[in-house]
C-alpha positions in Angstrom: -7.3 4.7 -22.4 -8.7 6.1 -25.7 -6.9 9.3 -26.7 -9.5 10.5 -29.2 -10.4 13.5 -27.1 -6.9 13.9 -25.5 -5.9 17.4 -24.6 -2.0 17.6 -25.0 -1.6 20.6 -22.7 -3.2 18.7 -19.8 -1.1 15.6 -20.6 2.0 17.8 -20.3 0.8 19.4 -17.1 0.3 15.9 -15.7 3.9 15.0 -16.6 5.2 18.1 -14.9 3.2 17.5 -11.7 4.5 13.9 -11.5 8.1 15.0 -11.7 7.6 17.7 -9.1 5.6 15.5 -6.8 8.3 12.9 -6.5 11.3 15.3 -6.6 10.2 18.6 -5.0 12.7 21.5 -5.0 14.9 19.8 -7.6 13.6 21.1 -11.0 14.0 24.5 -12.5 12.3 25.5 -15.7 15.4 24.5 -17.8 15.6 21.1 -16.0 11.9 20.4 -16.6 12.3 21.4 -20.3 15.2 19.0 -20.7 13.6 16.2 -18.8 10.2 16.4 -20.6 11.4 17.6 -24.0 9.0 20.6 -23.9 10.2 23.9 -25.3 10.9 26.6 -22.8 8.3 29.0 -24.1 5.4 26.5 -23.8 6.7 25.2 -20.5 6.9 28.8 -19.1 3.2 29.2 -19.9 2.2 25.9 -18.4 4.2 26.5 -15.2 2.8 30.1 -14.9 -0.7 28.8 -15.2 -0.1 26.0 -12.7 1.4 28.4 -10.2 -1.4 30.9 -10.6 -3.9 28.1 -9.9 -2.0 26.9 -6.8 -1.0 23.6 -8.3 2.7 24.3 -8.0 4.9 26.7 -6.0 8.1 28.4 -7.2 10.8 28.7 -4.6 13.5 31.4 -4.2 16.0 29.2 -6.0 13.6 28.9 -9.0 12.8 25.2 -8.3 9.3 23.9 -8.0 7.2 22.0 -5.5 3.5 21.1 -5.3 1.2 23.9 -4.3 -1.4 24.3 -1.6 -4.2 23.3 -3.9 -3.0 19.7 -3.6 -3.4 19.9 0.2 -7.0 21.0 -0.2 -7.9 18.3 -2.6 -5.9 15.6 -0.7 -8.0 16.3 2.4 -11.3 16.3 0.4 -10.3 13.0 -1.3 -9.3 11.3 2.0 -12.7 12.2 3.4 -14.5 10.3 0.6 -12.0 7.4 0.3 -13.8 4.1 0.5 -11.3 1.4 1.7 -13.6 -1.6 1.5 -15.1 -0.5 -1.8 -11.7 0.1 -3.4 -10.5 -3.3 -2.2 -13.6 -5.0 -3.6 -12.9 -3.4 -7.0 -9.1 -3.8 -7.1 -9.0 -7.4 -5.7 -11.0 -8.8 -8.5 -8.0 -9.0 -10.9 -5.8 -10.4 -8.1 -8.3 -13.2 -7.4 -8.6 -13.9 -11.1 -4.8 -14.1 -11.5 -4.1 -16.3 -8.5 -7.4 -18.1 -7.9 -6.8 -17.9 -4.2 -8.4 -16.1 -1.2 -7.6 -12.4 -0.9 -8.4 -10.5 2.4 -8.4 -7.0 3.8 -7.9 -6.1 7.5 -7.0 -3.3 9.9 -5.4 -3.4 13.4 -7.6 -3.5 16.5 -5.4 -3.5 19.6 -3.4 -6.8 19.4 -5.8 -8.3 16.9 -6.6 -7.9 13.3 -10.2 -7.1 12.2 -11.2 -8.6 8.9 -13.0 -6.1 6.7 -13.4 -7.8 3.3 -12.7 -11.0 1.5 -12.6 -12.3 -2.1 -12.4 -16.0 -2.6 -10.9 -18.2 -5.3 -12.2 -21.5 -6.5 -10.4 -23.7 -3.9 -12.7 -26.3 -2.4 -11.1 -25.7 1.0 -12.4 -22.4 2.5 -10.4 -20.0 4.6 -12.5 -19.8 7.8 -12.3 -16.0 8.3 -15.0 -13.5 7.4 -15.5 -9.8 7.6 -16.1 -8.7 11.3 -14.0 -11.5 12.7 -10.9 -10.9 14.7 -7.6 -12.9 15.0 -4.4 -12.5 17.0 -2.1 -10.1 15.0 1.1 -11.9 15.9 0.0 -15.1 14.2 -0.9 -13.6 10.9 1.0 -12.0 8.0 -1.4 -9.1 7.9 -1.1 -8.6 11.6 2.7 -8.3 11.3 2.4 -5.8 8.5 0.0 -3.7 10.6 2.2 -3.9 13.7 5.0 -2.4 11.6 3.7 1.1 12.5 5.2 0.6 16.0 8.7 0.8 17.2 9.9 -2.3 19.2 9.4 -0.5 22.5 5.9 0.6 21.5 5.1 -3.0 20.6 6.4 -4.2 23.9 4.1 -1.7 25.7 1.2 -2.9 23.5 1.8 -6.5 24.6 2.7 -5.8 28.2 1.0 -8.5 30.4 -0.1 -10.5 27.4 1.3 -13.8 26.1 1.5 -14.7 22.4 -1.2 -17.3 22.0 0.0 -20.4 20.0 -2.6 -21.0 17.3 -0.5 -23.9 15.8 2.9 -25.5 16.6 4.4 -23.0 14.2 3.2 -19.8 15.8 6.0 -17.5 17.0 6.6 -17.5 20.7 8.4 -14.3 21.6 8.3 -10.6 20.8 11.8 -10.8 19.5 10.8 -13.3 16.9 7.8 -11.2 16.0 9.9 -8.1 15.6 12.4 -10.0 13.4 9.6 -10.9 11.0 8.2 -7.4 11.0 11.7 -6.0 10.1 11.5 -8.0 6.8 8.7 -5.7 5.6 11.2 -2.8 5.0 13.5 -5.1 3.0 11.1 -6.9 0.7 7.7 -5.1 0.8 5.7 -8.0 2.2 5.6 -10.5 5.0 5.1 -14.2 4.8 3.4 -16.4 7.4 4.0 -20.2 7.4 1.2 -22.1 9.1 1.2 -19.9 12.1 -2.5 -19.2 12.0 -3.8 -22.4 10.6 -1.8 -25.6 9.8 -1.4 -26.3 6.1 -2.1 -22.7 5.1 0.4 -20.1 3.9 -0.1 -16.4 3.7 1.6 -13.3 2.2 0.6 -9.8 3.2 1.5 -6.2 2.1 0.7 -2.8 3.5 -1.9 -0.2 2.4 -0.6 3.3 3.0 -2.2 6.7 3.0 -0.8 10.1 1.9 1.0 10.5 5.2 3.0 7.3 4.6 1.0 5.6 7.4 0.0 1.9 7.2 -3.8 2.0 7.4 -4.6 -1.5 6.4 -3.2 -4.8 5.0 -4.1 -7.1 2.2 -3.1 -10.8 2.0 -3.4 -13.9 -0.1 -3.9 -17.2 1.6 -3.3 -20.6 0.0 -2.8 -24.3 0.9 0.6 -25.8 1.1 -0.1 -27.8 -2.1 -0.3 -24.5 -4.0 2.5 -22.7 -2.2 5.5 -23.9 -4.2 3.8 -23.3 -7.6 2.4 -19.8 -6.8 4.7 -18.3 -4.2 6.6 -15.9 -6.4 3.5 -14.9 -8.4 1.6 -14.4 -5.1 4.3 -12.1 -3.8 4.1 -9.9 -6.9 0.3 -9.8 -7.0 -0.3 -8.9 -3.4 2.3 -6.1 -3.4 0.8 -4.8 -6.6 -2.7 -4.9 -5.1 -1.4 -3.0 -2.0 0.1 -0.4 -4.3 -3.1 0.1 -6.3 -5.2 0.6 -3.1 -2.5 2.8 -1.6 -2.7 5.1 -4.7 -6.5 5.4 -4.2 -5.7 6.4 -0.5 -3.4 9.2 -1.7 0.0 7.5 -1.2 2.6 8.8 -3.7 5.7 6.9 -2.9 6.2 3.3 -4.2 5.0 0.6 -1.8 7.7 -2.0 -1.3 11.5 -2.1 -0.7 13.3 1.1 -1.6 
């Protein structure tokens, strides 16, 4: 970004807010001064202004946290957040880097509902389009979306239902499904090996909102012929795409394994 018209005080305020946002109730004035290399006199003025405007709140122990103004703007921002539009913009670079199909979906009962799609140049087309549904248990995105449930909640969701086998590789039990879902917390993504369609592989990652809730999933799908060459790059790209969309949705914490 061009800094020709950069306002240093606003840049410093942004650095202060970033520290306080990720580590509330940990920094006093002296701590912020040391961390950001801002002299105490200037920092006092900045903090006093931010506190007066409601951007930060000073506690009884003289440490700082975000102020109520962020709650107001967070609610306003969430009301205008365009999930599909944001995906359409952010997925362009992911498609350009991988040259594979990128998709966005949400959970609808025990199915995923495809919302948007960006295609690479592969002559073999992924036969899913916005508006279509597919069993969640057989897809990487579905497993990501089901991660919002506990195991018992998931059992209740699937009570009286069988896990339809879409291919010979589709998982057969809720225990298998849960074992795959558990990998999300460890690695920040979930892989799916030919469970939805034979000869296709998929990697998916979660899109989260400011409440740390999984609100959607993004995925990259590719043929087995591309899998070995692109697997590691695809993992990085799809997690990064999920992070970028999550930031637009108001999520502050890093998306991925902690």
